[in-house]
C-alpha positions in Angstrom: -3.2 -19.0 -5.4 -1.9 -14.8 -4.3 -5.5 -14.4 -3.0 -5.3 -17.7 -0.7 -1.5 -16.8 0.4 -2.5 -13.4 0.9 -5.6 -14.9 3.0 -3.5 -17.3 4.8 -0.8 -14.5 5.2 -3.4 -12.0 7.1 -5.0 -14.4 9.1 -1.8 -14.9 11.2 -1.0 -11.7 11.2 2.0 -12.2 8.6 3.4 -9.2 6.7 3.6 -9.8 2.9 6.1 -8.8 0.1 4.9 -9.1 -3.1 8.3 -9.4 -5.9 8.4 -9.2 -9.2 5.6 -6.9 -9.7 6.1 -5.9 -13.5 3.2 -3.8 -14.6 0.5 -1.3 -12.9 -1.9 -4.2 -13.4 -0.5 -6.8 -11.3 0.0 -3.8 -8.5 -3.3 -2.7 -8.5 -4.5 -6.4 -8.4 -2.3 -6.8 -5.1 -3.3 -3.9 -3.6 -7.0 -4.5 -3.8 -6.4 -7.7 -1.9 -4.9 -6.6 1.1 -1.1 -6.9 -0.4 1.1 -3.3 1.2 4.6 -4.5 0.2 5.7 -5.0 -3.4 8.7 -5.0 -4.8 9.9 -5.0 -8.5 11.0 -4.1 -12.0 7.8 -1.5 -12.0 9.5 1.2 -9.7 13.3 0.0 -10.1 15.6 -2.3 -12.1 18.1 -3.3 -9.3 20.7 -1.7 -7.9 23.4 -1.1 -5.9 22.9 -0.2 -2.1 24.8 3.0 -2.4 22.6 4.3 -5.8 19.4 3.0 -3.3 19.9 5.1 -0.9 20.2 8.0 -3.3 17.3 7.1 -5.1 14.8 6.5 -1.7 16.5 9.6 0.2 17.8 11.6 -2.1 21.0 13.5 -3.5 23.9 13.5 -0.4 
C-alpha cells in the first residue's frame, strides 16, 4: 500500500510526508521507495515550538 501511495504521489508530482516513523527499518524502507520527508518518534517526541527551534537551530 505504501509503495502504491508513493508511486501515485510521484506521478502527480506531489510531496509526501510519511508520519509515524519509529525505527531505522521503516526509515530505510521509505527512503528506498523515494519518500524524502518523514517524521516520527525515531527523530524526536513531540515538542513545543520553542523547544523545536532550539533543537533545529541551536540554543539562542
